[in-house]
C-alpha positions as CSV (number, residue, x, y, z in Angstrom):
1,T,171.7,30.8,103.5
2,L,172.3,30.2,100.2
3,G,173.4,26.5,99.7
4,L,175.3,25.0,96.9
5,Q,172.3,23.4,95.0
6,N,169.4,21.6,96.2
7,A,167.6,18.0,94.5
8,F,165.1,20.7,92.7
9,H,168.1,22.3,90.7
10,L,168.7,18.4,89.9
11,A,165.3,17.6,88.6
12,V,166.0,20.7,86.0
13,A,168.6,19.1,84.9
14,C,167.1,15.9,84.3
15,P,163.1,16.1,84.6
16,Q,161.7,13.1,86.0
17,S,157.8,13.6,87.4
18,N,159.1,10.7,90.2
19,L,161.8,12.9,91.2
20,I,159.4,15.8,91.7
21,D,156.9,14.0,93.3
22,L,160.0,12.6,96.0
23,L,161.6,16.3,96.6
24,V,157.6,17.5,97.2
25,A,157.2,14.9,100.0
26,L,160.8,15.7,101.3
27,K,159.2,18.9,101.4
28,V,162.6,20.5,99.3
29,D,162.1,24.3,98.8
30,P,161.8,24.8,95.2
31,D,162.4,28.4,95.7
32,K,165.7,28.1,97.0
33,Q,168.6,29.6,95.2
34,D,171.5,28.3,94.9
35,F,175.2,29.5,95.1
36,R,174.6,31.6,92.0
37,K,171.4,33.2,92.9
38,I,169.3,31.0,90.5
39,N,166.5,29.2,92.0
40,P,165.4,26.2,89.7
41,F,162.7,28.1,87.7
42,N,165.3,30.1,86.6
43,L,167.7,27.5,85.9
44,A,164.9,26.3,83.7
45,S,164.6,29.1,81.6
46,I,168.3,29.1,80.9
47,A,168.1,26.3,79.2
48,S,169.0,25.7,75.3
49,P,165.4,26.1,73.2
50,V,165.6,23.0,72.0
51,E,164.9,21.7,75.7
52,F,162.6,24.0,76.7
53,V,160.4,23.2,74.2
54,D,161.2,19.4,75.3
55,K,157.9,17.9,77.0
56,D,160.0,17.1,80.1
57,N,160.7,20.3,80.5
58,Q,157.5,21.5,79.7
59,N,156.0,19.5,82.4
60,L,158.3,20.6,84.8
61,I,158.2,24.0,84.0
62,T,154.3,23.1,84.7
63,R,154.7,21.5,87.6
64,L,156.9,24.5,89.4
65,L,154.2,26.6,88.6
66,S,151.7,24.6,90.5
67,L,153.8,24.3,93.3
68,G,153.7,28.0,94.0
69,C,157.3,28.4,92.5
70,R,158.0,32.1,92.4
71,T,158.7,33.5,88.8
72,D,159.9,37.1,89.8
73,L,162.9,36.1,92.0
74,P,165.7,37.8,90.3
75,D,169.5,35.9,89.8
76,S,172.6,37.5,90.7
77,K,172.6,39.3,87.5
78,G,169.4,40.8,88.7
79,R,167.5,38.9,85.6
80,T,163.7,37.1,86.2
81,A,163.2,33.8,84.1
82,F,161.3,35.8,82.0
83,L,164.2,38.3,81.3
84,N,166.0,34.8,81.2
85,Y,164.0,33.1,78.5
86,Y,163.7,36.2,76.0
87,G,166.8,37.8,76.7
88,A,168.1,35.0,74.6
89,A,166.0,36.3,71.0
90,R,163.6,33.4,72.0
91,I,161.0,35.9,70.8
92,E,159.7,33.9,67.9
93,L,158.8,30.7,69.9
94,A,156.5,32.4,72.1
95,E,154.5,34.0,69.1
């Protein structure tokens, strides 16, 4: 079932390494989708360009990837994190 949001969604909004460590220790599922069918990795990809290049957000992305988060999970619009990121005209940041 889909929940409203889990604690990893909060961690995306306010990236703190201690919070992520705690969530991992409590075995919170980082791939769980919220009521909008957005998982934490997709949520992180929607961040503004300034937030996305922020060191804390970069560390969060790296940590989510190291936990084996699925990057191919689509949201309710069928968009993956990759499409969310590049759909916001951020091509120049990727070059």
